[in-house]
C-alpha positions in Angstrom: 14.3 -10.1 -13.9 16.5 -12.7 -11.8 18.6 -15.2 -13.9 16.8 -18.3 -12.4 13.6 -17.4 -13.3 11.6 -15.8 -15.6 9.7 -14.3 -12.9 9.8 -11.2 -11.5 10.9 -11.2 -7.4 9.2 -8.3 -6.0 9.4 -7.7 -2.4 6.6 -6.6 -0.8 6.9 -4.3 2.6 4.2 -2.6 4.7 4.5 -0.4 7.9 2.1 -2.5 10.3 5.0 -4.7 12.5 3.5 -7.5 14.6 5.0 -11.2 15.9 5.3 -13.8 14.0 4.1 -16.4 15.7 0.8 -13.9 17.9 -2.5 -13.4 16.5 -1.5 -10.0 14.7 1.1 -12.0 12.9 -1.9 -14.7 12.3 -3.5 -12.0 10.8 -1.1 -10.9 8.2 -0.6 -14.6 7.3 -3.4 -15.9 6.7 -5.9 -13.0 6.0 -3.6 -9.9 4.7 -1.4 -11.6 3.0 -3.1 -14.0 1.1 -6.2 -11.9 -0.3 -3.3 -9.0 -0.8 -1.4 -11.6 -3.2 -5.1 -12.4 -5.2 -5.7 -9.1 -5.9 -1.4 -8.7 -7.1 -2.1 -11.2 -9.2 -4.9 -10.1 -11.3 -2.5 -8.1 -12.7 0.7 -9.9 -12.4 -1.2 -13.2 -13.6 2.2 -15.5 -12.9 4.7 -12.7 -14.3 5.8 -12.0 -10.5 6.8 -14.0 -6.7 5.3 -11.4 -4.3 7.4 -11.7 -0.8 6.0 -10.1 2.3 8.6 -8.8 4.7 7.1 -7.6 8.3 9.1 -6.0 11.2 8.2 -8.0 14.0 8.1 -4.5 16.5 7.1 -0.7 16.0 5.9 1.7 17.9 2.0 2.9 19.0 0.4 5.8 16.5 -2.9 7.0 16.9 -4.0 5.6 13.2 -3.7 2.2 14.4 -5.8 2.5 17.6 -8.5 1.0 17.0 -7.3 -2.0 15.1 -7.1 -5.2 16.8 -4.5 -6.9 14.8 -2.4 -4.2 13.3 -1.9 -1.8 16.5 1.9 -0.5 15.7 3.6 0.9 12.7 7.3 1.6 11.9 8.0 3.1 9.4 12.2 3.1 9.4 11.4 -1.0 8.8 10.5 -0.3 5.5 14.1 0.9 4.6 15.5 -2.0 6.5 13.2 -4.2 4.6 14.0 -2.9 1.1 17.8 -2.6 1.9 17.5 -6.7 2.6 15.4 -6.8 -0.7 18.6 -5.2 -2.5 21.2 -7.6 -0.9 18.9 -10.9 -1.6 18.8 -9.6 -5.7 15.1 -8.9 -5.5 14.4 -7.2 -9.2 12.0 -4.5 -7.3 10.1 -3.6 -3.9 6.6 -2.4 -3.4 5.5 -0.2 -0.6 2.6 -2.1 0.4 1.8 1.2 2.9 -0.6 4.1 1.0 1.1 7.2 2.5 4.4 5.7 0.6 6.9 6.2 4.2 10.1 7.2 3.2 9.5 6.7 -0.5 11.9 9.4 -1.7 14.8 8.6 0.6 14.2 4.4 -0.3 14.7 5.0 -3.9 17.7 7.5 -3.8 19.4 4.6 -1.5 18.0 1.8 -4.0 19.3 0.2 -6.5 16.1 -2.3 -7.5 13.3 -0.2 -8.4 10.9 1.2 -5.7 7.4 0.7 -6.2 5.0 3.5 -4.1 1.4 2.2 -3.7 -0.1 5.3 -3.2 1.7 6.9 -5.7 0.9 4.8 -8.4 -2.8 4.3 -7.7 -3.1 8.8 -7.5 -1.2 9.1 -11.2 -3.5 6.6 -12.2 -6.2 8.4 -10.8 -5.5 11.3 -12.5 -5.4 10.1 -15.5 -9.5 9.6 -15.5 -9.3 13.5 -14.7 -11.1 15.1 -11.3 -10.5 12.0 -8.9 -11.1 11.4 -5.0 -9.6 9.5 -1.9 -11.6 7.5 0.5 -9.4 7.2 3.3 -10.3 5.0 6.4 -9.7 7.6 9.0 -9.8 11.4 9.6 -5.5 10.6 11.0 -5.2 10.4 7.4 -7.0 13.6 5.3 -4.3 15.8 5.8 -1.3 13.2 5.1 -3.6 11.9 1.9 -3.8 16.2 0.5 0.0 16.5 1.0 0.5 13.2 -0.5 -1.2 14.3 -3.5 -0.1 18.1 -4.1 3.7 16.6 -3.6 2.8 14.8 -6.7 1.8 17.8 -8.4 -2.1 16.4 -8.6 -4.1 19.2 -6.2 -5.4 20.5 -9.1 -7.5 17.3 -10.3 -8.5 16.5 -6.7 -12.3 16.8 -6.4 -11.8 15.9 -2.5 -10.4 13.2 0.1 -13.2 12.1 2.8 -13.2 9.6 5.8 -15.3 6.1 5.2 -17.7 5.8 7.5 -16.9 2.5 8.6 -15.9 2.4 11.9 -12.0 1.9 12.6 -12.2 -1.6 14.4 -14.6 -3.2 11.9 -12.0 -2.6 9.0 -9.7 -5.1 9.1 -12.8 -7.7 9.1 -13.2 -6.3 5.7 -10.5 -8.7 4.5 -12.6 -11.7 5.8 -15.7 -10.0 5.3 -15.9 -7.1 2.6 -19.7 -6.4 2.7 -20.1 -3.3 5.3 -16.5 -2.0 3.7 -18.3 -1.9 0.2 -21.0 -0.7 0.8 -19.4 2.4 2.9 -17.6 2.8 0.5 -20.2 3.1 -2.0 -21.9 5.9 0.4 -18.6 7.6 0.8 -17.6 7.4 -3.1 -21.2 8.7 -4.3 -20.3 11.6 -2.5 -17.0 12.4 -4.4 -18.8 11.5 -7.6 -21.8 14.1 -7.0 -19.0 16.6 -6.7 -17.4 15.0 -10.0 -14.7 13.2 -9.5 -14.4 10.6 -12.7 -12.3 7.7 -10.5 -12.0 7.4 -6.8 -9.1 6.1 -5.1 -9.1 3.3 -2.1 -6.7 5.2 0.6 -5.8 2.2 2.5 -3.3 -0.5 1.3 -5.8 -2.7 3.5 -9.3 -1.8 2.1 -8.0 -1.9 -1.6 -7.4 -5.6 -2.2 -10.3 -6.2 0.5 -12.6 -4.1 -2.2 -11.1 -6.0 -5.2 -11.3 -9.4 -4.1 -14.5 -9.1 -1.7 -13.8 -12.2 0.5 -17.0 -13.5 1.9 -19.1 -11.2 -0.8 -18.2 -12.4 -3.6 -22.0 -14.0 -4.3 -23.0 -10.3 -4.5 -19.8 -8.9 -6.1 -18.2 -11.8 -8.2 -15.9 -9.6 -9.6 -15.0 -7.4 -6.9 -16.2 -3.9 -6.4 -14.6 -2.0 -9.5 -16.7 0.7 -10.4 -19.4 3.0 -8.2 -22.2 4.0 -10.7 -20.6 3.6 -13.8 -17.6 5.6 -12.2 -14.2 3.1 -11.8 -12.7 2.4 -8.4 -8.5 2.4 -8.6 -7.1 -1.3 -8.1 -4.3 0.0 -6.0 -2.3 -3.4 -5.7 -3.0 -3.4 -9.3 -1.7 -0.3 -10.1 1.6 -0.8 -8.2 2.2 -4.7 -9.9 1.9 -2.8 -13.6 4.4 -0.6 -12.2 6.5 -2.9 -10.6 6.4 -5.3 -14.1 7.5 -2.2 -16.2 10.0 -0.9 -13.8 9.4 2.6 -14.9 11.3 4.0 -12.3 14.9 5.7 -14.2 18.1 3.5 -13.2 19.7 4.5 -9.9 22.6 6.6 -9.6 25.7 4.7 -9.4 26.5 3.2 -5.6 29.0 6.5 -5.2 26.3 8.5 -5.3 23.9 7.0 -3.4 23.9 7.4 -0.2 24.3 4.8 2.5 20.7 2.8 4.0 22.5 3.7 7.2 22.9 7.3 6.5 18.5 7.0 5.0 17.8 5.8 8.7 19.5 8.3 10.2 17.9 11.4 8.2 16.9 14.5 10.0 13.1 14.8 10.7 12.1 11.5 10.4 10.7 9.9 12.7 13.6 7.6 15.5 14.7 4.3 14.8 13.3 1.6 17.2 15.9 -0.8 18.2 16.3 -4.0 15.7 13.8 -6.1 16.1 13.9 -9.5 13.9 11.8 -9.5 10.4 9.8 -12.1 8.6 8.2 -13.4 5.6 5.5 -14.8 3.8 
């Protein structure tokens, strides 16, 4: 914990990239971050200070083709962001993308605890028994199943299904969650019919929208916490709980850790883009 404060300083880095003063950056600053902050605060209850760090430049990916304000992504920016957070004395970092890109490599290099959003949520879901995942895009079906397999949780997986909500409407869920909740409930009931005892929103954007129900508070004053009595996993809540507990093992001594440069150049990863400016919220 920081010496100058009783609160943990937690860095949240995410995969979308955007110019700070462009429409995409304004969406992240004024919409995504405030809703996510509110969702996370339900768990940390003032015990943590969250700083969100975004990169200005990235590259195209099909999973973001339908999004107006989140058109690019850059997994390697998350490596650079955590390296910066470590140097700035943050107490922990959360990778705010459900797919946990570069998580294993970042943990090997980092001297601070690094929490994977997807990993924390999937382990919490598995504690309930059989579980299912609702993902926002067909592009994420195979990666999500691979992620679950890598965690050793495939035997408890009921299925991974795609939300029927059109992709170009999904980012609007952080402004008005009514449609997102209805589509999520419909997909969840398919999983529940197959025996799921917990349902996971497989997206770092969808989860806080469901939990806070912005624009739909009258109908869901407590957010969407269950569907037909089956719990909906609070993805950011799980990540916050893990970060607060600092449950990750202590890192290896510095001499035994790879450098951040070595991690960024790891073979098999996406090529590193030209360095771009970062900005914080």
